[in-house]
C-alpha positions in Angstrom: 165.4 113.2 133.9 162.3 114.7 135.3 160.6 113.7 138.5 157.5 112.6 136.7 159.5 110.2 134.5 161.3 108.9 137.5 158.1 108.1 139.4 156.1 106.8 136.5 157.1 103.1 136.7 156.7 102.8 140.5 153.4 104.6 140.3 152.1 102.3 137.6 153.3 99.2 139.6 151.6 100.5 142.7 148.3 101.3 141.0 148.3 98.0 139.1 149.4 95.6 141.8 149.5 97.0 145.3 146.3 99.2 145.3 143.9 96.5 144.1 145.3 93.9 146.6 145.1 96.5 149.4 141.5 97.3 148.5 140.5 93.6 148.4 142.1 92.9 151.7 140.6 96.0 153.3 137.0 95.1 152.3 137.6 91.4 153.1 138.5 92.3 156.7 135.5 94.7 156.9 133.2 91.9 155.7 134.7 89.4 158.2 134.2 91.8 161.2 130.7 92.8 160.1 129.7 89.1 159.8 130.2 88.5 163.6 128.2 90.0 166.4 129.9 92.4 168.7 129.9 91.9 172.5 127.2 94.6 172.8 125.1 93.0 170.1 125.3 89.6 171.9 124.3 91.2 175.2 121.4 93.1 173.6 120.2 89.9 171.9 120.4 88.0 175.2 118.4 90.7 177.0 115.8 90.6 174.3 115.6 86.8 174.5 115.0 87.0 178.2 112.4 89.7 177.8 110.6 87.7 175.2 110.5 84.7 177.5 109.0 86.8 180.3 106.4 88.3 178.0 105.4 84.9 176.8 104.9 83.7 180.4 102.8 86.8 181.2 100.7 86.3 178.1 100.1 82.7 179.0 99.1 83.7 182.6 96.7 86.4 181.2 95.1 83.9 178.9 94.6 81.5 181.8 93.0 84.3 183.9 90.7 85.2 181.0 89.8 81.5 180.4 88.8 81.2 184.0 86.9 84.5 184.3 85.4 84.8 180.8 85.3 81.4 179.0 84.1 82.7 175.7 86.6 85.5 175.2 88.5 83.7 172.4 85.4 83.4 170.3 84.7 87.1 170.5 87.8 88.1 168.7 
């Protein structure tokens, strides 16, 4: 019996059953981990949120200053 004939059946079983299940499980776990945010992503998002809040406060303050010093500035846009 040749080696090819000896390995033919296990190879067919592996390719027909094990390999597809292995591929599906692999990509399912990749999808699950990609769906969640990493710790670094959460930290960056938190920093961006804080930065946006500070910028909003600054813009509001600048608008108040412009309203006091130049009341018609909004109409000139």
